[in-house]
N, C-alpha and C positions, 0 to 999 in steps of 0.2 A: 650759550655759550660762553666759554673760555677762551680767552687768547694768552698763549703761553708766553710766559715774558724771563730772562732775564736781567739783571739790573746792576751796571758795571757801573761804580760813583767813586767821590771821595769825602764823602761826610766831614764837614761842610754843611753850614746852616743851609742851603736854598736846596742841597740836597737832603736833607729832613723833612723839608718841604715835600720834596718829592714825593719821598717816600712814603711820607703820611697819604697825599692822594692815592700811590698804589697799594695802599693797605687795605685802605676805604672801601675798597671797590673787588669785589671776590669775582668779577668778571675778568682780572689778572689772574692768571695761575702762576704766581712767582715760582718759578721752578731754582733761581739761585740768587746768590747775589755777592758780586765779587768787589774788592774795593782797589783802592792806590792810590798816591798822592799827589797832591795839588792843593786842596786848602788848604792842608796841613799833612804833616808827615805821615808815610802810611802807616805807623805805629801808631797815631792818633786815631786814622780813619778806621782802621781796623777795630780798635776802640769802640770810638761811635757809633759806626754800625752794631757790632754785638750788643751794647750796651741800647741803643735805640731801640732795635727792633725786641729785645728783650722788655724794654718798658712797654712798647705795642702789644707785647703777649702774641707774637708769632713764632711759629716755628718753622723757619727759615733757613736752608743752609748756608753758611756765610764762608767763603774763600778769601784767603789772602794773596793777592798780584805781586805783582813786578815793584822793587821799591824806589826807583829810580826809573827816568827817560831813556830812550833807547843813545842818545848820540848829546844829549846836552847835561848839563848841571842841573838838579833840580829847584827848581824858582817853587814857594808855597807862597799862600795869600794869607798867612795867620796876621797880617794887620788888618784884613775886612773880618774872620771868622773866628780870631781870637786865639790865644795859648792854647786851647783844648780844641778848637774847630767849632764849638757850638758856642761863641759868646761866651759868656757868664754864668751858663744854665748847667750844670751835672744832673746825670741822669744815674738812676743807681748802678752799684757794678751789676755788669753782665750775668745772666743765667746761662745762655748757651753756649756750648763751645764752639770754636773756632775748628772748621773744617778740616780734615788731615789729607786734603787732597790742597794743592794749588788750584789757585783760579784758574790758570790755563787747562791743568788738566780735567779742574768741572766743569768749566765750560764746553773742552771739548766732550767727554763722557756724558755730559746732558744732551747737547746737538743731536751727536752722533745715535744715542738710544731711543730721540724724542720720535715718533710717529709721524705728527704730524711737523710743520715749519714754525719755530720761535721765533717772536720780535725780540729784537736786542736793545735795552734801552741804556744809554750811555750817558753819563753826566758832570763825567769829570774828562782829563786828557785821556788819549786814545791807549794808553802803553800796554795794557793790558789784550784789548780787541786787536791792536794792530801786532803784537807779537800768537795769537792764537793765530790770527790769518796767515801768517809769514809758517808757523813751526807746523799748522794742521789746514793747509788748502780746502781738505775735504770736507770741512765742516761748513763751507760756503752756500751749498742747497741746501742747508738744513735752517739758514735762517732767510727769514721771512721779509724783513728789511731793519733797518736800524736809525730807529730815531735817538738822535745826537743834540743834546745844547753843546752848541759850540759855532766856532766860526764867526763870520761878520761880512755883510757885502759891501758895507759903507761904512766904516770907522770903527776902529778895534777899542780895548779898555786896556791892553798894555804895550801897545805903540799905537801910531796913531793908523795902522790897518789891521792890529792881531788883536785876537780876540786872545784870553787867557786861557781857555783849556786848548787850544791850540797849540798857540805860544808855549806853551810847557814842555808838549813835547810833538813838535811839526812830524818828523819824522814818521811814526806810528799814525798819525794822523793821514798823512801821507797813502800808506800803505792801504788805509782803511777805504778813503776816498778813490783807488785806483782797484778795488777785489772786485767792480761789478757787482755787489750786492745792493741796491736798492739803498737811498740814504734820503730820511728829511733831516732836514739841516735847522733846529730852531737856533740860529744866531742870535747876534744883537738886534739885530735887525725886527726882529717879532718880540722877542724877549725884554726890550727896552716901550714896549706895549702891555707887557704882561704886569702891571702894579695893582697891590695893594696902597689906599690910601689911610690917610691915618684914620678918618673916620671909620673906613671898614676896618682898620686895625682895633678900632674900638670896639665892633663889632665881633670879634673876638676873642676879646677880655672880657666881653658879656658874658660869655658863656660860662663862666667862672668856675673853670674842671682846673685840676693842676696842670693837665696838657694845654688847656686853651692859655692858661698863663707864665708857660714855657714858652710856646708857639712866640708870645707876644715879645715876653722876654728878650728872645735871639732876635725878632724881626727889629727891635728897636735896639739890639747892639749894633746891629749888619749897616742900620740907618747913623750912627753916630761912630762906627769906626770908618766905614767908609767916605764920609766925609772929611776923615783926615786925610785921605789917600788919594793916590792918581784916578781910582776909580769912580770915582765921586763925580757925578753931574748937577749941574743947578737947580734940577728937582727933585734930586734923590728925596730929599727928607718929606717931600709930599707924598711921592711916586715912590712903592718901594717895589723893586722889582725882584719876583721870583722868575730868573732862568731857566732854573732845571724845571721846574714844575712843570713850563713848556710840553719836556720830554715824554713824560708821562700824559700830559693832558691831551698831545696830539692823537695818541694810542688809544683812548678810551671814546673820543670825542673829536675826528679829524673835522669833522663840520665846521668848531669851532675858528679853523685855521684858513688860510688863504697862501698862496706861493706860487714860484714859476719854477718849471723843469730848467734846469739850464746845466751846462759844464761846469764842474768848479775843480780848481786844483789849489794844491796847498803849495806855498810857495818856500824853499827850505834857505836858500843862500844867501837872499839881500841881508845887506848889512842893519838897514834899515823895516825890510821887509819880511824876517821870519816869521812863519806860521802864520801867516796872511793866507787867507782862504779867497781865491782869487775866482770871479763866479764874472762868467762871461756871459753877460744878461743879453748882448747883440750877437751874437754867435760869432763872431770874433777869429776864434780857433777852428769854426767846422768841427770839433768833436761832438761826440753823442753827451747827449746829457746823462749826467751821471747821480746828481742830487736834485732833488725837490728843496728851493730855497725858499723858507717860509716866512712872509713881510707883516702880515696883517691876523689880529687875533681878536675875536668877540669878546673885549675886556670884561663886560658884567659878568657874562656866561660863566667865563673861564673863572674871576673869581665869586661867585658862587658856588661854583664847583668844587674849591678849594676850600671856603667855610663849610659847608658841608660833610667834607671829610673830615674837617675839624671835629664838628659835632659828634659824626659819626662814630670818630676813633675816641672820642671822650666818653661816649656811652660804652664800647667795649671794651674798653678797660679801667672802667670805674672810679 
């Protein structure tokens, strides 16, 4: 039995890792990929999505989303993901053509025409998803749940409390979190535990294929770049976080994760806290739960799943 999904992303090194896992599993029926700016500008994220999907020999519609956040000036993570968004890795020019539908049109039409509910996997700022729900609230019943990489219950990576994806477009995130659609939040609380070690990176390199080498090259760039930025944590060099991978892994294997159902709000106004996902663990607000906040992952099985995906796609693309 397949799971129909739409993937909204901003490729981005860890978005490519998430797409790898999704492409390797035929039980995910990928109906559509949409892009937005975040890790890089929209022009570069759409190119990366087209080029990477072409390289992986997948025929999936890819639609371009909005170019800027709702009300904030765009901030990108080029210092972490590089000038082209994929470190120093270059994929061949894409053979897939960009969709003639916008991301919002494509998401709306894909959802409304589906006979079953679709899971929405989001690994970037929620600009496209927020715009979709604002313009077309009739699609809500067609979304089974949103598996989102973003937010943090404790500690951010852009400010002391805010995580990058939510920080880039908190107003869009606010719309999504208040939508009533079930949300699985793979925030920093769990993604910091979803890492590969240097030894495991060497195992990927030992696969010996062109794709495996590209994966290693991207992740090593990621480590080196992160060490020079505010995203750096003391152990980042030995623990390479695969943040976005969690949003796909949860859809495939929710049993690898643990979390708590909570009420979560997005802070919009705070001078120091805008973009913070405020998690009401103690039920102080008395408001109903709207998010499952993940905090634990079975790391060894998570890594096995990723290594297997790299091997699978290496065989498929030759």
